[in-house]
N, C-alpha and C positions, 0 to 999 in steps of 0.2 A: 688475335689479341684482345682481350677482355679489357675494353677501357670504359665503362659505366662506371659514373660519379654519383654516390649517394651521399647528400646532406642533410644529418637528421639533428635537426634544432639548433641549428651552428649559431653562437652568438660570440661576440668580440666587446670586450670591454677595455679604456684604457685609464684607469680611476674612473671617475665621475663619468667619462664620456661613451656612450652607446655605440660602437662603429659601425658594427651590425646588428640589427634587428634580430629575434630568435629566427631563425630561414630553416627552409625546408627545400631540397629540390632535388632533381634525377636527371643527370644529364644520360642519354644512350650512346651505345657504343661507336664508334665511327662518326659522329655528330657534330658539326662546327655551329659550334653553341659560341654565343658571345656576350659580354655583360656590358652594357651602354646606359651612358650616364654621365653628370657633370663630374667636375674635379672635386672630390669632398666625398662622393656617395658612399663609397665604401666598397667599389669592384673590387679595386687592387687590394685589398686586406684579404676579399675574399679567396682572390685569388693565391696569395700568400700563406692563405689558411691551405687549401688544398695542396699545394706544393709543399707545405710543411716547414716553410718559414717561420710560420707564426704560429703557434698552436689556443686553440680557441679557447674561451674562457667558459662556453659551455658546449655542448655537442657532441656528435661523429662523424667524420667522413671515412666514405671509403670508396676504395676501386676495385675495380673487379670483383667484387663482393668480400672484400677483406678491408676490415675497421684500419685504417693510418693512424689515429687520430695521434698515436705517439709514436710513432715511425718516423727517422727523424729523415732527412732533404736526400741525400745519398743512399737509401736505401727504397724509397720509393718509385714507382715504375713511370718518371715523369721526367721532363727538359723542358727549361721556358727559355723565351726570350725575349730577354731585356729591351725595353727602351733604347739604350744607348747601343745597344747588340753586344756591348763587352768581350768584342774580340780581340784578340792579341796583335797587337799592328804590328811587334816585330816580328812574327811568323807569316812564312807563308801560307797560300790555300790550304795545302794539304797537311801541314803542320798544324793551323787549329781544327780542323777536323777529325783530324786523327787523334785530337789530344785527350778527349776523354775513352777511347778506347786503347792507346798507351797506359792510361791511369788503371784502369781494368784488367792489364797486363798480355792485352791481344798481341799476338807476334806482328813483326812490320809488315811482311807480306799480306796477312788476313786484313790490317789497318788500308792498307794503299788501296786493295782491291775495292773495299768498302768505300773508301773516300769518291776511286773513280765512279763508282754506281750513284753513288750520291751526284755527282758533278754533273752526271748526265743526268739524272731527274730534276737539277734546279737550274739546266741549262747553260751550264758553264765548262760542258766538257773540255779538258786540254789546259783548265786554269790552274790547275794546282800546283804549280810552280811559282806563279806568280806574289811575289809581296802584296797584304792586304793591303798595305797604305796605297797603292795604286789600281784599285777598286772603285768602282764609281757606289753610288751611293748605294744603287739597285742591287747592284752584284755583292757588296757587302750583306744586306738583307739575305742573299738566295744561300751566301756561304754559311750567315749565322744560321739559318732554316735547315743546310746539310749537319753542320756540327753538331746540333741540337737531334737530328733523327738518327744518326749515326750510332749513339748508345740503344737505339731500336725502345723509344719508350713508347709506353701505350698510351698516353696521355701529354700533348704537347701543348704549351701554355706557350701566349703571349700577351705582352703585358705594352700595348700601344706603338707594336713594331714599326710603323710606318708615319708615325708622328713627322718626323723630322724631315722627311722627303717630299719637296715640288708635286703640285698636284696630276700634272703628267704624271709622273711615276707611282705616284699611291695608286691611281687607277689602274696602272698597271699593274703593279704588285698586289692590289687585290686579286685579279683576275687568276697572276701566278700562285697565289696563295690557295685559293680554291682548287685549282688543278693538282697542285701537291698533294694536297686533303685528301682529295677523291682519287686519287692515284696510289697512296700509303694505305687510305683506310685507317689513318690513325684519329680519337677521337680530340678535335683541338678547340680549347679553349680562348676565346679572345676578347680580351679586354679595349677598350675605347669610349672616347665620347664623341667619336664623328658617325653620326647615326647613318652614312652615307656609305662608309663602312659593313657597320653592322646590317646593314637592309641588304647588302651586293651579296654579300656572303655568306650569311650565317642560313643555318638549318631553321634555329629557333634563337631566339633572342629573351634576355631577361633585362630589362627595364629600371635600372635602381634611383632610387632618392633616398636622401638621408637614412641612411642605413638600411635600407628593406625595401624589398622587390617589390615594384607594385604591377608587374604582369610579365609573364612570361607566353609568349606566341612564336606562330613563324613570322614573317618580314610582313605578310600581306595583311595579315590579322590583325597586328599592330597599327597598320597604318588605317585601314579600315573598320575597325572595333575596338577603338582602345577604351578602355576599363576604366580609368581616371583621368583628371582634368591634367595632373603632371605628364602621363603621356600623353593624352591630345595635344597639348604644348610644345612636348619635346620632340616626339617623333613626327618632323615636317610641319610645316610653317601650317597654323590655322588662325581664322580670327573667330574672337571670342564674345558672344554678347550674355552674360549674364540676366536672369531674368525671372518672370513667375509665372509658371503653367497655368494658363488661363482656358484651353480646351484640350481634351484626346480622342483620337481617333483608333479607338483599339484595332489589332491584325493580326490576325495570325501567323503573318508573311517574317519579313526579317527585325520586324519590330514596329511598334507603334507609332501613327505621326501625331508630334506633339506640338502644341503653339503654344508659344511663349509673347508675354509682354516685356520686350528689352528697351523700350522708353524710345521706342521709334516711333511715327505716325501711326503702324500699321502693325500687328503682334506678326511674327515670324515663325513658322514654322519647321520641324527638323524628324529626324529618323530616331527615337528611343531604341537602343537595344538594352534587351532586358539579359543580364549576367546571369551566371549561378548563383543564387540564392539573393538576387536584387528583386526589389517591389515596383509594379507597374508607378508610373507618377500617375498624380492625381491631381484637377486643378487646386492652384494654391500653393504647392511646391512650389522650391526654388529649383532653378536648373542653368546650366548652361547648353546656351547653342553653338554651334561650330560649322563654321564655312572658311574650306581651305580654298586657298588663294587661285587655284586654276576650277575650282567649282562654278564662281562667278563665269555669267556674261553679260555682254555690254548691251542697252535696249529692255525693251519691256517686257513682262511675264507673258511668253506662252502660255498652254494649255497644262502644263505641268510645272510652273515655275511661279515665283514669288518675284517682284520686284521693288526695289529701295531708290532711295533718289540723292545722291550728292552735286558734287564737285569734284576735278581733279585738281591733286594737290602738286602731286611730283612724277614724275615718268620716269624710269630705270630702265637702257638698253642693257639685257644680258645674255647678250647670245642668244638661243634657241628661245628664249623668252621677251616679255615686252612686260615689265611688271609697273603697275599701275600704283600710287597710293591716292585713296579716295576717301574726302572729308564726306561721310551722310548728312543730310538734313538732319541737324538735333542730336547726333551721335558720333560715335567714334569715328578715326581715320581705320580703314579696311587696305588689306592689299590684295590686289588683282593679279593672276599671271595670266595672258596672254598667248600664244603660240605666235612667232614673231613671223610666222608665213601666213595666217589665218586673214581673213577679208576684216575680223572686228579689228587687229592689230593696225591694221590699215585703216581704219576709220574711225579712231582713237581719238577724241576731243582732245584740245590743247588745253594747257595748264591753265586754271581758273575756270574754265566753264563747264555746265552741269551735264551731269549725266545720269540713265537709269543702268542699276545692276538689278541682276537677276540670277535664280539661282533654282535649282533641282531640289524639292525639298526629300525627297528620297536621297541625295547625295549629303546634304548637311545631316549632323550628328548632333544628338540631346543626351547630357550627362547631370544626373542628378546631382546637387549640391554635397560638399562632403557632410554635410549635417542630416540630408536626406535617407541616404545609406549607412551601414556600418560594415565593416570586415576584419577582422582579427588580423593585428600586424605581422603575426607570426607564421606558421606555415602558408606556403604557396602553393598552388594549384600548378602543375608542371605539365598540363595539355594544352595545346592550342586550344 
């Protein structure tokens, strides 16, 4: 089944409000693709455009090479799982799964055979006669998936289906969803504001903000090579140091080492990635240095590191991690994450005591300020 999706200059306006800026995007058949962003960024609007619940103000939608822009919901090769699942509570599991097939005129024997196959796929074999109201939250999620798959869609659309579950069950269902997607080979398009869900399950992720796609890439690239301040701040945690470039050590490798004056006792260096169409930073440019919490180390700098001084402001025990808030001398409060079983965590200074932090410049990232580079807000690159 060809589940390729193409969005060609899609835009959506509600009166004077631009919900979706002109956006072009290609999603491959059989891909687990996620739209990630905060509430109100436009990700659900895009999902509703793909499904047919909304008609875009501009642009075209194609699925499997066929234009779908004016084709209604019930004639598109898609199925949707809503946030509230929308199961029929007074029906049995069988009746829920078979509903779409019955509407399409499939005979009872074929419907039941298909339902049994899908219940086995979602690890609910033998549960067909149970009333839906007797199921747990995770079981209801699986029934919703089976019901959506029963009509054999080429594309399955999922609108934050795990948001109502507790943490343990969400983590379990991430694995389940990914396994089901791999078994079926169907294109999954997943909407979420939870970066853990997006990074864990997706082949690629589109990070959205204010109606536009900031970056499309595989999860590791998004985390290690963000292309904007929003992506660097939203995907994972980051400590930000805005400043001005004072030195550039050009490199033919992964990026120049750029040193910034960020208002501390000494300038701080980091790796500046040069993205497609971007310009190398030069002395005098404004930029921002990002150091992730897990990249800080307690103690002075070694031969490859840079050190800053501060005092421990707070300590937070978070299971596998010990998180510190350290107030830098003359600077901001930064977050530091240390593995709970590490030697560093065992020797953490008490709250109020002084400490030195260091990091490797190669692990820190430098991005130019918005005014230093320009990128058209329309078409978005679709390759990692």
